[in-house]
C-alpha positions in Angstrom: -8.4 0.7 4.9 -10.3 -1.6 2.7 -10.7 -1.8 -1.2 -13.9 -3.2 -2.4 -14.0 -4.6 -6.0 -16.0 -7.1 -8.1 -13.6 -9.8 -7.1 -13.7 -9.2 -3.4 -12.6 -7.0 -0.4 -9.0 -6.6 0.2 -7.0 -4.7 2.9 -5.1 -1.8 1.7 -1.8 -1.3 3.8 -0.3 2.2 3.1 3.4 2.2 3.2 4.7 5.4 1.8 3.4 8.9 1.1 5.3 10.9 -1.6 5.1 14.5 -2.7 5.6 15.0 -6.4 5.2 18.0 -8.6 1.4 18.6 -8.6 0.3 15.6 -6.7 0.6 13.3 -3.7 1.2 9.6 -4.1 0.1 7.2 -1.6 1.9 3.7 -2.1 0.9 0.5 -0.4 -0.3 -3.0 -0.9 -3.8 -4.2 -1.7 -3.7 -7.8 -0.6 -0.8 -9.3 -2.4 -0.5 -6.5 -5.1 1.5 -3.3 -4.9 -0.9 -0.3 -5.2 -0.6 3.5 -5.8 -3.1 6.3 -5.4 -2.3 9.7 -6.8 -4.2 12.8 -5.7 -4.0 16.1 -7.4 -5.5 19.4 -6.1 -8.6 19.1 -8.2 -9.2 15.7 -6.7 -9.9 17.3 -3.2 -12.2 19.7 -4.9 -14.2 16.8 -6.4 -14.1 15.0 -3.1 -15.6 18.2 -1.3 -18.2 18.5 -3.9 -19.4 14.8 -3.3 -19.2 15.1 0.4 -21.1 18.4 0.6 -20.7 21.2 3.1 -19.8 19.0 6.0 -16.5 18.4 4.3 -15.4 21.9 4.0 -13.0 22.2 6.9 -11.3 18.8 6.2 -11.0 19.6 2.6 -9.4 23.0 3.4 -7.1 21.6 5.8 -6.1 19.0 3.0 -5.5 21.7 0.5 -3.4 23.6 2.9 -1.4 20.5 3.7 -1.0 19.5 0.1 0.2 23.1 -0.7 2.6 23.2 2.2 4.0 19.9 1.3 4.6 20.9 -2.4 6.3 24.1 -1.2 8.5 22.2 1.1 9.2 19.7 -1.7 10.2 22.4 -4.0 12.6 23.9 -1.5 14.1 20.6 -0.5 14.6 19.4 -4.1 
């Protein structure tokens, strides 16, 4: 993956995916810096709206995965 910014393009190296209450957190490195991306269910809806109809199936799959991970996390914790 790559992150583009005004100061340049940097590789993003994912290291961990964590399930929290109401969100997924992707932790990794952007260049030399630690980075974190948090996704909430509404973010998936926003991404689907931006991508249009062709994203409907992947977004539904992501929502199902997110919901399943959240339920699993609640049972395990």
